[in-house]
N, CA, C and O atoms as a GROMACS GRO file, in nm:
protein
  476
    1MET      N    1   3.146   9.852  -1.569
    1MET     CA    2   3.170   9.718  -1.492
    1MET      C    3   3.120   9.602  -1.552
    1MET      O    4   2.999   9.588  -1.570
    2ALA      N    5   3.213   9.506  -1.590
    2ALA     CA    6   3.258   9.382  -1.661
    2ALA      C    7   3.089   9.306  -1.618
    2ALA      O    8   3.069   9.276  -1.501
    3GLN      N    9   3.009   9.289  -1.695
    3GLN     CA   10   2.912   9.184  -1.674
    3GLN      C   11   2.950   9.039  -1.648
    3GLN      O   12   3.024   8.977  -1.724
    4ARG      N   13   2.895   8.984  -1.531
    4ARG     CA   14   2.920   8.842  -1.480
    4ARG      C   15   2.809   8.770  -1.483
    4ARG      O   16   2.716   8.810  -1.413
    5GLY      N   17   2.793   8.664  -1.553
    5GLY     CA   18   2.698   8.551  -1.610
    5GLY      C   19   2.541   8.585  -1.676
    5GLY      O   20   2.515   8.686  -1.741
    6GLY      N   21   2.489   8.527  -1.658
    6GLY     CA   22   2.383   8.565  -1.710
    6GLY      C   23   2.391   8.565  -1.871
    6GLY      O   24   2.501   8.543  -1.922
    7LYS      N   25   2.278   8.588  -1.952
    7LYS     CA   26   2.282   8.631  -2.107
    7LYS      C   27   2.414   8.732  -2.147
    7LYS      O   28   2.452   8.838  -2.097
    8ARG      N   29   2.452   8.671  -2.231
    8ARG     CA   30   2.563   8.808  -2.300
    8ARG      C   31   2.538   8.778  -2.432
    8ARG      O   32   2.496   8.669  -2.471
    9PRO      N   33   2.570   8.900  -2.521
    9PRO     CA   34   2.504   8.940  -2.658
    9PRO      C   35   2.616   8.837  -2.704
    9PRO      O   36   2.724   8.848  -2.647
   10GLY      N   37   2.602   8.740  -2.800
   10GLY     CA   38   2.736   8.665  -2.894
   10GLY      C   39   2.760   8.562  -2.818
   10GLY      O   40   2.805   8.469  -2.885
   11ALA      N   41   2.746   8.534  -2.685
   11ALA     CA   42   2.815   8.371  -2.649
   11ALA      C   43   2.718   8.253  -2.656
   11ALA      O   44   2.595   8.253  -2.659
   12GLY      N   45   2.795   8.168  -2.657
   12GLY     CA   46   2.740   8.063  -2.711
   12GLY      C   47   2.773   7.993  -2.821
   12GLY      O   48   2.865   8.041  -2.886
   13ARG      N   49   2.708   7.859  -2.873
   13ARG     CA   50   2.782   7.836  -3.002
   13ARG      C   51   2.643   7.941  -3.056
   13ARG      O   52   2.553   7.990  -2.989
   14PRO      N   53   2.673   7.949  -3.219
   14PRO     CA   54   2.644   7.990  -3.315
   14PRO      C   55   2.494   7.899  -3.349
   14PRO      O   56   2.498   7.776  -3.344
   15VAL      N   57   2.378   7.964  -3.380
   15VAL     CA   58   2.265   7.877  -3.439
   15VAL      C   59   2.323   7.814  -3.551
   15VAL      O   60   2.422   7.849  -3.615
   16GLY      N   61   2.228   7.687  -3.571
   16GLY     CA   62   2.302   7.614  -3.649
   16GLY      C   63   2.399   7.506  -3.662
   16GLY      O   64   2.392   7.400  -3.725
   17ALA      N   65   2.510   7.565  -3.575
   17ALA     CA   66   2.647   7.532  -3.552
   17ALA      C   67   2.615   7.349  -3.515
   17ALA      O   68   2.503   7.311  -3.482
   18ILE      N   69   2.720   7.265  -3.526
   18ILE     CA   70   2.747   7.158  -3.493
   18ILE      C   71   2.869   7.135  -3.361
   18ILE      O   72   2.972   7.202  -3.366
   19ALA      N   73   2.853   7.061  -3.276
   19ALA     CA   74   2.952   7.040  -3.221
   19ALA      C   75   3.022   6.933  -3.260
   19ALA      O   76   2.957   6.839  -3.303
   20SER      N   77   3.196   6.919  -3.256
   20SER     CA   78   3.277   6.847  -3.282
   20SER      C   79   3.205   6.713  -3.285
   20SER      O   80   3.162   6.642  -3.375
   21HIS      N   81   3.209   6.707  -3.162
   21HIS     CA   82   3.167   6.543  -3.122
   21HIS      C   83   3.100   6.483  -3.175
   21HIS      O   84   3.129   6.371  -3.217
   22THR      N   85   2.933   6.566  -3.195
   22THR     CA   86   2.835   6.521  -3.295
   22THR      C   87   2.862   6.496  -3.457
   22THR      O   88   2.789   6.420  -3.520
   23LEU      N   89   2.953   6.552  -3.509
   23LEU     CA   90   3.018   6.544  -3.618
   23LEU      C   91   3.072   6.415  -3.641
   23LEU      O   92   3.032   6.344  -3.733
   24LEU      N   93   3.195   6.371  -3.533
   24LEU     CA   94   3.252   6.286  -3.532
   24LEU      C   95   3.164   6.181  -3.527
   24LEU      O   96   3.178   6.088  -3.606
   25ALA      N   97   3.057   6.182  -3.427
   25ALA     CA   98   2.939   6.045  -3.428
   25ALA      C   99   2.899   6.010  -3.513
   25ALA      O  100   2.905   5.891  -3.543
   26GLN      N  101   2.821   6.132  -3.614
   26GLN     CA  102   2.741   6.078  -3.728
   26GLN      C  103   2.827   6.056  -3.853
   26GLN      O  104   2.784   6.030  -3.966
   27GLU      N  105   2.983   6.071  -3.811
   27GLU     CA  106   3.073   6.043  -3.938
   27GLU      C  107   3.109   5.870  -3.891
   27GLU      O  108   3.123   5.781  -3.975
   28MET      N  109   3.118   5.853  -3.771
   28MET     CA  110   3.131   5.688  -3.697
   28MET      C  111   2.998   5.632  -3.750
   28MET      O  112   2.994   5.541  -3.834
   29ARG      N  113   2.900   5.684  -3.703
   29ARG     CA  114   2.752   5.629  -3.774
   29ARG      C  115   2.744   5.572  -3.912
   29ARG      O  116   2.700   5.464  -3.949
   30LYS      N  117   2.810   5.692  -3.992
   30LYS     CA  118   2.769   5.657  -4.132
   30LYS      C  119   2.848   5.503  -4.176
   30LYS      O  120   2.795   5.411  -4.238
   31ALA      N  121   2.996   5.511  -4.122
   31ALA     CA  122   3.112   5.442  -4.177
   31ALA      C  123   3.040   5.278  -4.100
   31ALA      O  124   3.054   5.170  -4.158
   32LEU      N  125   2.981   5.292  -3.990
   32LEU     CA  126   2.907   5.150  -3.924
   32LEU      C  127   2.812   5.094  -4.002
   32LEU      O  128   2.820   4.972  -4.013
   33ILE      N  129   2.690   5.169  -4.083
   33ILE     CA  130   2.610   5.173  -4.149
   33ILE      C  131   2.652   5.092  -4.288
   33ILE      O  132   2.621   4.978  -4.324
   34GLU      N  133   2.734   5.190  -4.351
   34GLU     CA  134   2.814   5.133  -4.487
   34GLU      C  135   2.878   4.993  -4.463
   34GLU      O  136   2.864   4.894  -4.534
   35ARG      N  137   2.949   5.006  -4.351
   35ARG     CA  138   2.986   4.858  -4.333
   35ARG      C  139   2.915   4.727  -4.283
   35ARG      O  140   2.960   4.614  -4.302
   36ALA      N  141   2.809   4.755  -4.223
   36ALA     CA  142   2.747   4.639  -4.187
   36ALA      C  143   2.634   4.596  -4.307
   36ALA      O  144   2.566   4.496  -4.332
   37ALA      N  145   2.650   4.710  -4.358
   37ALA     CA  146   2.543   4.666  -4.531
   37ALA      C  147   2.624   4.609  -4.589
   37ALA      O  148   2.573   4.546  -4.682
   38GLU      N  149   2.744   4.595  -4.582
   38GLU     CA  150   2.809   4.475  -4.685
   38GLU      C  151   2.778   4.382  -4.653
   38GLU      O  152   2.713   4.309  -4.728
   39GLU      N  153   2.822   4.337  -4.494
   39GLU     CA  154   2.813   4.224  -4.428
   39GLU      C  155   2.670   4.164  -4.392
   39GLU      O  156   2.671   4.068  -4.315
   40TRP      N  157   2.534   4.214  -4.446
   40TRP     CA  158   2.464   4.227  -4.360
   40TRP      C  159   2.387   4.043  -4.351
   40TRP      O  160   2.321   4.009  -4.252
   41PRO      N  161   2.408   3.965  -4.446
   41PRO     CA  162   2.336   3.865  -4.459
   41PRO      C  163   2.438   3.735  -4.372
   41PRO      O  164   2.405   3.617  -4.360
   42GLN      N  165   2.551   3.794  -4.326
   42GLN     CA  166   2.644   3.723  -4.239
   42GLN      C  167   2.620   3.743  -4.096
   42GLN      O  168   2.628   3.665  -4.001
   43ILE      N  169   2.576   3.917  -4.108
   43ILE     CA  170   2.534   3.942  -3.968
   43ILE      C  171   2.420   3.874  -3.927
   43ILE      O  172   2.423   3.819  -3.817
   44VAL      N  173   2.310   3.867  -4.002
   44VAL     CA  174   2.176   3.827  -3.963
   44VAL      C  175   2.201   3.648  -3.950
   44VAL      O  176   2.144   3.562  -3.882
   45GLU      N  177   2.275   3.646  -4.016
   45GLU     CA  178   2.327   3.463  -4.019
   45GLU      C  179   2.357   3.388  -3.848
   45GLU      O  180   2.340   3.274  -3.804
   46ALA      N  181   2.404   3.510  -3.791
   46ALA     CA  182   2.502   3.537  -3.685
   46ALA      C  183   2.420   3.526  -3.558
   46ALA      O  184   2.449   3.467  -3.454
   47LEU      N  185   2.277   3.617  -3.600
   47LEU     CA  186   2.211   3.672  -3.462
   47LEU      C  187   2.153   3.549  -3.475
   47LEU      O  188   2.151   3.480  -3.373
   48ILE      N  189   2.088   3.489  -3.610
   48ILE     CA  190   2.006   3.366  -3.603
   48ILE      C  191   2.075   3.229  -3.529
   48ILE      O  192   2.017   3.152  -3.453
   49SER      N  193   2.194   3.224  -3.567
   49SER     CA  194   2.237   3.113  -3.516
   49SER      C  195   2.285   3.134  -3.363
   49SER      O  196   2.295   3.032  -3.295
   50ALA      N  197   2.314   3.253  -3.305
   50ALA     CA  198   2.284   3.228  -3.189
   50ALA      C  199   2.160   3.231  -3.099
   50ALA      O  200   2.147   3.198  -2.981
   51ALA      N  201   2.075   3.278  -3.186
   51ALA     CA  202   1.960   3.240  -3.104
   51ALA      C  203   1.886   3.089  -3.070
   51ALA      O  204   1.821   3.048  -2.974
   52LYS      N  205   1.931   3.031  -3.198
   52LYS     CA  206   1.914   2.872  -3.185
   52LYS      C  207   1.973   2.799  -3.064
   52LYS      O  208   1.915   2.713  -2.997
   53HIS      N  209   2.142   2.864  -3.040
   53HIS     CA  210   2.194   2.770  -2.920
   53HIS      C  211   2.128   2.891  -2.788
   53HIS      O  212   2.210   2.901  -2.696
   54GLN      N  213   2.066   2.933  -2.778
   54GLN     CA  214   1.996   2.983  -2.666
   54GLN      C  215   2.045   3.109  -2.602
   54GLN      O  216   2.029   3.130  -2.481
   55ASP      N  217   2.109   3.202  -2.692
   55ASP     CA  218   2.181   3.297  -2.641
   55ASP      C  219   2.096   3.400  -2.599
   55ASP      O  220   2.058   3.470  -2.693
   56ALA      N  221   2.052   3.432  -2.488
   56ALA     CA  222   1.935   3.485  -2.422
   56ALA      C  223   1.972   3.648  -2.500
   56ALA      O  224   1.862   3.696  -2.530
   57TYR      N  225   2.036   3.704  -2.524
   57TYR     CA  226   2.080   3.859  -2.546
   57TYR      C  227   2.011   3.826  -2.710
   57TYR      O  228   1.928   3.909  -2.747
   58ALA      N  229   2.036   3.732  -2.789
   58ALA     CA  230   2.058   3.714  -2.917
   58ALA      C  231   1.910   3.678  -2.954
   58ALA      O  232   1.866   3.686  -3.069
   59LEU      N  233   1.840   3.640  -2.846
   59LEU     CA  234   1.682   3.579  -2.923
   59LEU      C  235   1.626   3.715  -2.868
   59LEU      O  236   1.558   3.762  -2.958
   60ARG      N  237   1.625   3.783  -2.779
   60ARG     CA  238   1.570   3.917  -2.718
   60ARG      C  239   1.570   4.008  -2.812
   60ARG      O  240   1.465   4.068  -2.836
   61GLU      N  241   1.730   4.043  -2.906
   61GLU     CA  242   1.706   4.119  -3.001
   61GLU      C  243   1.662   4.070  -3.065
   61GLU      O  244   1.603   4.164  -3.118
   62LEU      N  245   1.614   3.936  -3.151
   62LEU     CA  246   1.593   3.894  -3.275
   62LEU      C  247   1.431   3.880  -3.226
   62LEU      O  248   1.367   3.842  -3.323
   63PHE      N  249   1.370   3.893  -3.144
   63PHE     CA  250   1.243   3.909  -3.121
   63PHE      C  251   1.132   4.007  -3.097
   63PHE      O  252   1.009   4.010  -3.095
   64ASP      N  253   1.296   4.134  -3.068
   64ASP     CA  254   1.255   4.309  -3.044
   64ASP      C  255   1.239   4.338  -3.199
   64ASP      O  256   1.135   4.388  -3.242
   65ARG      N  257   1.325   4.311  -3.265
   65ARG     CA  258   1.365   4.323  -3.408
   65ARG      C  259   1.229   4.297  -3.527
   65ARG      O  260   1.170   4.384  -3.590
   66VAL      N  261   1.206   4.145  -3.529
   66VAL     CA  262   1.045   4.084  -3.566
   66VAL      C  263   0.948   4.091  -3.511
   66VAL      O  264   0.848   4.080  -3.582
   67PHE      N  265   0.931   4.108  -3.399
   67PHE     CA  266   0.754   4.140  -3.335
   67PHE      C  267   0.797   4.279  -3.289
   67PHE      O  268   0.710   4.350  -3.339
   68GLY      N  269   0.867   4.347  -3.233
   68GLY     CA  270   0.879   4.504  -3.190
   68GLY      C  271   0.880   4.480  -3.050
   68GLY      O  272   0.859   4.366  -3.007
   69LYS      N  273   0.900   4.560  -2.986
   69LYS     CA  274   0.930   4.556  -2.803
   69LYS      C  275   0.798   4.521  -2.774
   69LYS      O  276   0.690   4.549  -2.827
   70ALA      N  277   0.842   4.433  -2.648
   70ALA     CA  278   0.664   4.451  -2.566
   70ALA      C  279   0.634   4.559  -2.523
   70ALA      O  280   0.719   4.647  -2.521
   71ASN      N  281   0.493   4.584  -2.472
   71ASN     CA  282   0.505   4.727  -2.397
   71ASN      C  283   0.475   4.719  -2.285
   71ASN      O  284   0.406   4.624  -2.246
   72GLN      N  285   0.515   4.810  -2.206
   72GLN     CA  286   0.536   4.795  -2.043
   72GLN      C  287   0.366   4.849  -1.992
   72GLN      O  288   0.305   4.947  -2.034
   73ALA      N  289   0.334   4.774  -1.916
   73ALA     CA  290   0.218   4.821  -1.844
   73ALA      C  291   0.241   4.884  -1.708
   73ALA      O  292   0.321   4.834  -1.630
   74LEU      N  293   0.155   5.021  -1.673
   74LEU     CA  294   0.225   5.095  -1.566
   74LEU      C  295   0.081   5.109  -1.525
   74LEU      O  296  -0.008   5.104  -1.610
   75GLU      N  297   0.053   5.127  -1.392
   75GLU     CA  298  -0.048   5.182  -1.327
   75GLU      C  299  -0.041   5.254  -1.202
   75GLU      O  300   0.034   5.211  -1.114
   76LEU      N  301  -0.122   5.379  -1.179
   76LEU     CA  302  -0.085   5.468  -1.090
   76LEU      C  303  -0.206   5.506  -1.005
   76LEU      O  304  -0.312   5.558  -1.039
   77THR      N  305  -0.161   5.464  -0.878
   77THR     CA  306  -0.238   5.405  -0.774
   77THR      C  307  -0.214   5.492  -0.665
   77THR      O  308  -0.100   5.520  -0.629
   78GLY      N  309  -0.373   5.561  -0.578
   78GLY     CA  310  -0.296   5.641  -0.459
   78GLY      C  311  -0.268   5.507  -0.335
   78GLY      O  312  -0.260   5.387  -0.358
   79LYS      N  313  -0.256   5.585  -0.187
   79LYS     CA  314  -0.247   5.475  -0.104
   79LYS      C  315  -0.361   5.371  -0.059
   79LYS      O  316  -0.472   5.382  -0.008
   80ASP      N  317  -0.281   5.268  -0.100
   80ASP     CA  318  -0.352   5.103  -0.046
   80ASP      C  319  -0.438   5.105  -0.189
   80ASP      O  320  -0.548   5.049  -0.186
   81GLY      N  321  -0.407   5.148  -0.275
   81GLY     CA  322  -0.431   5.106  -0.414
   81GLY      C  323  -0.557   5.194  -0.459
   81GLY      O  324  -0.620   5.172  -0.563
   82GLY      N  325  -0.587   5.304  -0.358
   82GLY     CA  326  -0.683   5.381  -0.386
   82GLY      C  327  -0.664   5.454  -0.461
   82GLY      O  328  -0.565   5.428  -0.528
   83PRO      N  329  -0.740   5.587  -0.501
   83PRO     CA  330  -0.768   5.651  -0.614
   83PRO      C  331  -0.687   5.772  -0.554
   83PRO      O  332  -0.695   5.808  -0.436
   84VAL      N  333  -0.582   5.850  -0.683
   84VAL     CA  334  -0.513   5.918  -0.658
   84VAL      C  335  -0.518   6.048  -0.586
   84VAL      O  336  -0.578   6.125  -0.660
   85GLN      N  337  -0.486   6.106  -0.483
   85GLN     CA  338  -0.528   6.222  -0.429
   85GLN      C  339  -0.490   6.355  -0.507
   85GLN      O  340  -0.375   6.369  -0.547
   86LEU      N  341  -0.567   6.434  -0.524
   86LEU     CA  342  -0.514   6.565  -0.615
   86LEU      C  343  -0.546   6.683  -0.497
   86LEU      O  344  -0.646   6.699  -0.427
   87GLN      N  345  -0.448   6.742  -0.503
   87GLN     CA  346  -0.474   6.936  -0.418
   87GLN      C  347  -0.458   6.983  -0.501
   87GLN      O  348  -0.362   6.945  -0.567
   88GLN      N  349  -0.551   7.106  -0.557
   88GLN     CA  350  -0.572   7.196  -0.599
   88GLN      C  351  -0.503   7.318  -0.499
   88GLN      O  352  -0.556   7.325  -0.388
   89ILE      N  353  -0.398   7.410  -0.524
   89ILE     CA  354  -0.396   7.524  -0.413
   89ILE      C  355  -0.414   7.670  -0.500
   89ILE      O  356  -0.380   7.690  -0.616
   90THR      N  357  -0.473   7.756  -0.416
   90THR     CA  358  -0.487   7.880  -0.506
   90THR      C  359  -0.474   7.982  -0.403
   90THR      O  360  -0.474   7.961  -0.281
   91GLY      N  361  -0.461   8.117  -0.471
   91GLY     CA  362  -0.462   8.200  -0.429
   91GLY      C  363  -0.314   8.238  -0.362
   91GLY      O  364  -0.333   8.320  -0.272
   92MET      N  365  -0.196   8.209  -0.374
   92MET     CA  366  -0.062   8.198  -0.360
   92MET      C  367   0.022   8.279  -0.463
   92MET      O  368  -0.016   8.287  -0.579
   93THR      N  369   0.132   8.338  -0.422
   93THR     CA  370   0.200   8.444  -0.474
   93THR      C  371   0.347   8.401  -0.458
   93THR      O  372   0.399   8.418  -0.347
   94ILE      N  373   0.435   8.335  -0.583
   94ILE     CA  374   0.566   8.312  -0.528
   94ILE      C  375   0.673   8.411  -0.588
   94ILE      O  376   0.681   8.441  -0.707
   95SER      N  377   0.757   8.456  -0.485
   95SER     CA  378   0.879   8.572  -0.583
   95SER      C  379   0.994   8.493  -0.599
   95SER      O  380   1.070   8.481  -0.503
   96LEU      N  381   1.009   8.456  -0.670
   96LEU     CA  382   1.145   8.348  -0.695
   96LEU      C  383   1.265   8.446  -0.704
   96LEU      O  384   1.374   8.389  -0.705
   97ALA      N  385   1.268   8.583  -0.710
   97ALA     CA  386   1.394   8.656  -0.670
   97ALA      C  387   1.419   8.702  -0.554
   97ALA      O  388   1.519   8.771  -0.531
   98SER      N  389   1.318   8.665  -0.451
   98SER     CA  390   1.346   8.664  -0.338
   98SER      C  391   1.307   8.558  -0.231
   98SER      O  392   1.309   8.566  -0.108
   99GLY      N  393   1.279   8.480  -0.296
   99GLY     CA  394   1.246   8.348  -0.268
   99GLY      C  395   1.127   8.380  -0.139
   99GLY      O  396   1.126   8.308  -0.039
  100ASN      N  397   1.035   8.489  -0.156
  100ASN     CA  398   0.895   8.518  -0.035
  100ASN      C  399   0.778   8.425  -0.090
  100ASN      O  400   0.762   8.414  -0.212
  101VAL      N  401   0.708   8.369  -0.014
  101VAL     CA  402   0.571   8.334  -0.022
  101VAL      C  403   0.496   8.430   0.026
  101VAL      O  404   0.533   8.485   0.130
  102SER      N  405   0.374   8.471  -0.041
  102SER     CA  406   0.270   8.576   0.032
  102SER      C  407   0.135   8.488  -0.027
  102SER      O  408   0.122   8.412  -0.123
  103GLY      N  409   0.041   8.537   0.079
  103GLY     CA  410  -0.043   8.444   0.060
  103GLY      C  411  -0.111   8.382   0.156
  103GLY      O  412  -0.079   8.408   0.272
  104SER      N  413  -0.215   8.290   0.133
  104SER     CA  414  -0.263   8.193   0.205
  104SER      C  415  -0.294   8.100   0.116
  104SER      O  416  -0.345   8.129   0.007
  105ALA      N  417  -0.268   7.977   0.154
  105ALA     CA  418  -0.283   7.859   0.049
  105ALA      C  419  -0.423   7.793   0.056
  105ALA      O  420  -0.431   7.702   0.138
  106ASP      N  421  -0.515   7.817  -0.001
  106ASP     CA  422  -0.639   7.750  -0.014
  106ASP      C  423  -0.657   7.604  -0.093
  106ASP      O  424  -0.685   7.572  -0.208
  107THR      N  425  -0.634   7.550   0.000
  107THR     CA  426  -0.648   7.389  -0.055
  107THR      C  427  -0.750   7.301  -0.076
  107THR      O  428  -0.818   7.306   0.026
  108THR      N  429  -0.797   7.224  -0.152
  108THR     CA  430  -0.890   7.128  -0.191
  108THR      C  431  -0.872   7.018  -0.229
  108THR      O  432  -0.867   7.013  -0.352
  109THR      N  433  -0.859   6.916  -0.176
  109THR     CA  434  -0.887   6.728  -0.195
  109THR      C  435  -0.967   6.696  -0.305
  109THR      O  436  -1.080   6.743  -0.315
  110ASN      N  437  -0.902   6.590  -0.422
  110ASN     CA  438  -1.006   6.524  -0.487
  110ASN      C  439  -0.986   6.454  -0.529
  110ASN      O  440  -0.907   6.422  -0.618
  111ALA      N  441  -1.105   6.384  -0.436
  111ALA     CA  442  -1.017   6.209  -0.475
  111ALA      C  443  -1.063   6.154  -0.619
  111ALA      O  444  -1.069   6.035  -0.647
  112ASN      N  445  -1.091   6.247  -0.696
  112ASN     CA  446  -1.178   6.152  -0.824
  112ASN      C  447  -1.076   6.263  -0.924
  112ASN      O  448  -1.096   6.380  -0.957
  113PRO      N  449  -0.960   6.167  -0.953
  113PRO     CA  450  -0.868   6.232  -1.065
  113PRO      C  451  -0.939   6.280  -1.169
  113PRO      O  452  -0.873   6.370  -1.221
  114VAL      N  453  -1.085   6.258  -1.247
  114VAL     CA  454  -1.140   6.264  -1.336
  114VAL      C  455  -1.198   6.386  -1.346
  114VAL      O  456  -1.308   6.382  -1.290
  115PRO      N  457  -1.164   6.536  -1.409
  115PRO     CA  458  -1.270   6.645  -1.373
  115PRO      C  459  -1.376   6.607  -1.421
  115PRO      O  460  -1.412   6.507  -1.483
  116ASP      N  461  -1.452   6.758  -1.363
  116ASP     CA  462  -1.590   6.730  -1.415
  116ASP      C  463  -1.610   6.787  -1.542
  116ASP      O  464  -1.571   6.900  -1.567
  117GLN      N  465  -1.681   6.700  -1.641
  117GLN     CA  466  -1.699   6.732  -1.776
  117GLN      C  467  -1.834   6.831  -1.761
  117GLN      O  468  -1.938   6.808  -1.700
  118LYS      N  469  -1.798   6.944  -1.835
  118LYS     CA  470  -1.883   7.036  -1.881
  118LYS      C  471  -1.935   7.021  -1.998
  118LYS      O  472  -1.880   7.011  -2.107
  119SER      N  473  -2.117   7.018  -1.951
  119SER     CA  474  -2.217   7.031  -2.100
  119SER      C  475  -2.197   7.108  -2.185
  119SER      O  476  -2.270   7.111  -2.284
   0.00000   0.00000   0.00000
C-alpha cells in the first residue's frame, strides 16, 4: 500500500540546499549593493535634497537612518483599563487524534498578572 501524506524518507529539500528564488534574490541584492556603492555620494545628496524640499518619505527615511526608528509604546490592560484577568486550567486531557476532551476543567481567575514570588 502506497504511503499517502505525512513524512516520507527522502522527501523535501535536502538539508543545506538553497531555493533557486533565494539564490536569485541574493545575486540581485549583491548587484544592487555594488551599484549603490558606486553612486553613494549622489544617493545621499539626493535624499538630503528631497528632505530639504519637505518630501515626507525622504524626511522619515533620513531621520530613521540617522537617529534610528522611534520606539512604539504598547500597553496591555484588561477590561475598562483594569488588570489583565488570567485563568489557569488544570486537570484536563485533550486527545488531538480523536478530538476528545476528558476530565473536568478546574479554573481559577487571577487578577494579578505577576506571579507570587517565592523566597
